[in-house]
C-alpha positions as CSV (number, residue, x, y, z in Angstrom):
1,X,13.7,46.5,1.3
2,X,13.9,42.8,1.2
3,X,17.6,42.7,-0.8
4,X,18.8,44.8,1.7
5,X,17.7,42.6,4.6
6,X,19.2,39.9,2.8
7,X,22.4,41.4,2.7
8,X,22.5,42.1,6.6
9,X,21.6,38.4,7.2
10,X,24.6,37.5,4.9
11,X,27.2,40.1,6.4
12,X,26.0,38.8,10.2
13,X,26.1,35.1,9.2
14,X,29.6,35.7,7.4
15,X,30.6,37.4,10.7
16,X,28.9,34.6,12.8
17,X,31.2,32.1,10.8
18,X,34.4,34.2,11.0
19,X,34.0,34.5,14.4
20,X,33.4,30.6,15.0
21,X,36.2,29.8,12.9
22,X,38.6,32.3,15.1
23,X,37.4,30.4,18.3
24,X,38.8,27.2,16.9
25,X,42.1,28.6,17.1
26,X,42.3,30.8,19.6
27,X,44.2,30.1,22.7
28,X,41.9,32.2,25.1
29,X,40.0,29.5,26.6
30,X,38.0,31.6,28.7
31,X,36.3,33.2,26.0
32,X,36.0,29.8,24.5
33,X,34.2,28.6,27.3
34,X,31.9,31.9,27.1
35,X,31.5,31.3,23.7
36,X,30.5,27.9,23.6
37,X,28.0,28.5,26.2
38,X,26.6,31.0,24.1
39,X,26.3,28.7,21.1
40,X,24.5,26.6,23.6
41,X,21.8,28.9,24.7
42,X,21.3,29.9,20.9
43,X,20.5,26.3,20.0
44,X,23.8,26.0,17.9
45,X,24.6,22.7,19.6
46,X,27.4,21.3,17.3
47,X,29.1,24.5,17.2
48,X,29.1,24.6,21.3
49,X,30.3,20.6,21.4
50,X,33.0,21.3,18.8
51,X,34.2,24.4,21.3
52,X,33.6,22.4,24.5
53,X,35.7,19.7,23.1
54,X,38.5,21.7,22.3
55,X,39.1,23.1,25.9
56,X,38.1,20.2,28.4
57,X,41.5,18.9,28.7
58,X,42.4,22.5,29.4
59,X,39.9,22.9,32.1
60,X,40.3,19.3,33.7
61,X,40.5,19.3,37.5
62,X,38.6,23.4,37.5
63,X,35.1,23.9,38.6
64,X,34.5,24.5,34.8
65,X,35.1,20.5,34.2
66,X,32.0,19.6,35.6
67,X,30.1,22.0,33.4
68,X,31.7,21.7,30.2
69,X,30.7,17.4,30.9
70,X,26.9,18.8,31.4
71,X,27.2,20.9,28.4
72,X,28.8,18.0,26.3
73,X,26.2,15.5,27.3
74,X,23.0,17.8,26.3
75,X,24.6,18.8,23.1
76,X,24.7,15.7,21.9
77,X,21.0,15.0,23.5
78,X,19.6,17.7,21.5
79,X,21.1,16.6,18.1
80,X,19.1,13.5,19.2
81,X,22.7,11.3,19.2
82,X,20.6,9.5,22.4
83,X,22.9,6.2,22.5
84,X,26.3,8.5,22.4
85,X,24.7,11.5,24.8
86,X,23.6,8.1,27.3
87,X,27.2,7.5,27.6
88,X,27.8,11.0,28.1
89,X,25.3,11.5,30.8
90,X,26.5,8.3,32.6
91,X,30.1,9.5,32.4
92,X,28.8,12.3,34.1
93,X,27.4,10.7,37.1
94,X,30.5,8.2,37.3
95,X,32.7,11.6,37.8
96,X,30.4,13.7,39.4
97,X,28.5,11.4,42.0
98,X,27.7,14.1,44.3
99,X,26.8,16.7,41.8
100,X,23.4,18.3,42.0
101,X,23.2,17.5,38.5
102,X,23.8,13.7,39.4
103,X,20.3,13.2,39.3
104,X,19.1,14.4,36.4
105,X,21.8,13.0,34.3
106,X,20.9,9.6,35.7
107,X,17.8,9.7,34.3
108,X,19.1,11.0,31.5
109,X,21.1,7.8,30.9
110,X,18.1,5.6,30.7
111,X,15.6,8.7,29.1
112,X,18.5,8.6,25.9
113,X,18.0,4.7,25.7
114,X,14.6,4.8,26.1
115,X,14.4,7.4,22.6
116,X,17.2,5.3,20.8
117,X,14.7,2.8,21.3
118,X,14.2,1.0,18.0
119,X,11.0,-0.7,16.5
120,X,10.1,-4.1,17.7
121,X,11.3,-5.7,14.9
122,X,14.7,-4.9,15.5
123,X,17.7,-5.3,18.0
124,X,16.6,-4.0,21.2
125,X,19.8,-3.4,22.6
126,X,19.0,-0.2,23.9
127,X,15.6,-1.0,24.8
128,X,17.1,-3.8,27.6
129,X,19.8,-0.7,28.7
130,X,17.1,1.6,29.2
131,X,15.0,-0.5,31.2
132,X,18.2,-1.2,33.8
133,X,19.1,2.2,33.7
134,X,15.8,3.2,35.1
135,X,15.8,0.1,37.5
136,X,19.2,1.9,38.7
137,X,17.8,5.3,38.9
138,X,14.5,4.4,40.9
139,X,16.8,2.3,43.4
140,X,19.1,5.2,44.0
141,X,16.2,7.9,43.9
142,X,13.0,5.5,45.0
143,X,11.0,9.0,45.7
144,X,11.7,10.9,42.6
145,X,8.8,12.8,41.4
146,X,10.1,11.0,38.2
147,X,8.8,7.7,39.1
148,X,5.3,7.5,37.6
149,X,6.9,9.1,34.2
150,X,9.4,6.2,34.4
151,X,7.2,3.2,35.3
152,X,5.3,4.3,32.5
153,X,8.3,4.1,30.1
154,X,9.3,0.6,31.6
155,X,6.1,-0.9,30.7
156,X,6.2,0.6,27.3
157,X,9.4,-1.1,26.5
158,X,8.5,-4.2,28.3
159,X,5.6,-4.6,26.1
160,X,8.0,-3.5,23.0
161,X,10.2,-6.6,24.3
162,X,7.0,-9.1,24.5
163,X,5.8,-8.0,20.9
164,X,9.4,-9.1,19.7
165,X,9.4,-12.3,21.0
166,X,5.7,-13.0,20.4
167,X,6.4,-12.3,16.7
168,X,9.5,-14.6,16.8
169,X,7.7,-17.0,18.7
170,X,4.4,-16.6,15.7
171,X,7.1,-17.0,12.7
172,X,8.1,-20.4,13.9
173,X,4.7,-21.3,14.4
174,X,3.6,-19.8,11.0
175,X,6.6,-21.9,9.4
176,X,5.6,-24.9,10.9
177,X,8.5,-25.4,13.0
178,X,6.2,-26.2,16.0
179,X,9.0,-27.8,18.3
180,X,10.7,-24.2,18.5
181,X,7.6,-22.5,18.3
182,X,6.4,-24.4,21.6
183,X,9.7,-23.5,23.2
184,X,9.5,-19.8,22.2
185,X,5.6,-19.2,23.4
186,X,6.5,-21.1,26.5
187,X,9.3,-18.8,27.3
188,X,7.2,-15.6,26.4
189,X,4.5,-16.7,28.6
190,X,7.1,-17.0,31.3
191,X,9.3,-13.7,30.6
192,X,6.1,-11.8,30.5
193,X,3.4,-13.3,32.2
194,X,1.2,-9.9,32.0
195,X,1.7,-9.5,28.6
196,X,-1.6,-8.0,26.4
197,X,-0.5,-10.6,23.8
198,X,-1.1,-13.8,26.4
199,X,-4.2,-15.1,25.1
200,X,-3.1,-15.3,21.8
201,X,0.4,-16.7,22.8
202,X,-1.4,-19.3,24.5
203,X,-4.0,-19.9,21.8
204,X,-0.9,-20.7,19.4
205,X,1.1,-22.5,22.2
206,X,-2.1,-25.0,21.9
207,X,-2.3,-25.1,18.4
208,X,1.6,-25.8,18.1
209,X,1.4,-28.9,20.6
210,X,-1.9,-29.6,18.7
211,X,0.3,-30.1,15.4
212,X,3.3,-31.6,16.7
213,X,0.7,-34.5,18.2
214,X,-1.1,-35.1,15.0
215,X,2.3,-35.2,12.8
216,X,3.6,-37.4,15.7
217,X,5.4,-40.1,14.9
218,X,3.5,-43.3,16.2
219,X,5.7,-44.0,19.6
220,X,5.3,-40.2,20.4
221,X,1.2,-39.6,19.1
222,X,0.1,-40.7,23.3
223,X,2.4,-38.6,25.0
224,X,1.9,-35.3,22.7
225,X,-2.2,-35.6,22.6
226,X,-1.8,-35.6,26.3
227,X,0.3,-32.6,26.3
228,X,-2.2,-30.6,24.1
229,X,-4.8,-31.6,26.2
230,X,-3.6,-30.3,29.2
231,X,-2.7,-27.3,27.0
232,X,-6.6,-26.9,26.3
233,X,-7.5,-27.0,29.9
234,X,-4.7,-23.9,30.8
235,X,-6.6,-22.2,27.9
236,X,-10.1,-22.9,28.2
237,X,-9.9,-21.8,32.0
238,X,-8.1,-18.4,31.5
239,X,-10.1,-17.4,28.5
240,X,-13.6,-19.4,28.8
241,X,-15.0,-16.8,26.8
242,X,-11.9,-16.5,24.3
243,X,-12.6,-15.5,20.1
244,X,-10.9,-18.7,19.7
245,X,-13.1,-20.8,21.5
246,X,-15.1,-22.7,18.6
247,X,-11.5,-23.7,16.8
248,X,-9.9,-25.5,19.9
249,X,-13.1,-27.0,21.1
250,X,-13.2,-28.6,17.3
251,X,-9.5,-29.7,18.3
252,X,-9.9,-30.4,22.0
253,X,-12.9,-33.0,20.7
254,X,-10.5,-34.7,18.3
255,X,-7.8,-35.1,20.8
256,X,-10.8,-36.8,23.1
257,X,-11.5,-39.0,20.0
258,X,-7.7,-40.1,19.5
259,X,-7.2,-40.9,23.1
260,X,-10.5,-42.7,23.4
261,X,-9.7,-45.1,20.2
262,X,-6.4,-45.7,21.7
263,X,-7.6,-46.7,25.2
264,X,-10.0,-48.8,22.7
265,X,-7.0,-50.5,20.6
266,X,-5.5,-51.3,24.0
């Protein structure tokens, strides 16, 4: 019985392959369109995509052109070709701005780039695209039921960007490039003021300025110790109960000792 069922499966498979190959060579464009939709509905997205690709120029300017563009975008999406799918959805919106599917497709432009967004340590071009795409969507559809979902995605991606910049700044600090670390950490605070990494960023910023002062040439010590002291006040004011409080208090005391001795020398 199992052999018999297996034989039937092979026959059906070969029949399906034969039908598909005939369609690729056929000039019956209406039949190809119909079968492409059938393949799509069965989840055979690559076959559907190949058939749609073969007939899309034939149906340019007809009512089917819009449907083909829509199906092609979702074929790519369903095959997880997210960046290419995003471009196809964008082309759909540009070509058919008044379509009933324009709302959905504009959302999919951002959502595909969101899905293409890589791990924080990698290039975040897709992440930035997704944020911009979602912002465009909400500008065009401010009352969309997708609004809360989109805001959640945007918050998630902003956190990813903040984490990437934080890692980069921390890398400068760990390699003792304190001047570069100060610039990068300050940029993190400016670009992502509500980041969950804010406390550690401010802690590293204080430490970087402190280390710059300690390792400074004599002519710049006073200026840099004062800059570190100012940074201490910012941190202590914002995080009075921080887990870093004991460490920075010791360094604050060392700063005051230097400044007192400096005044005494004068």
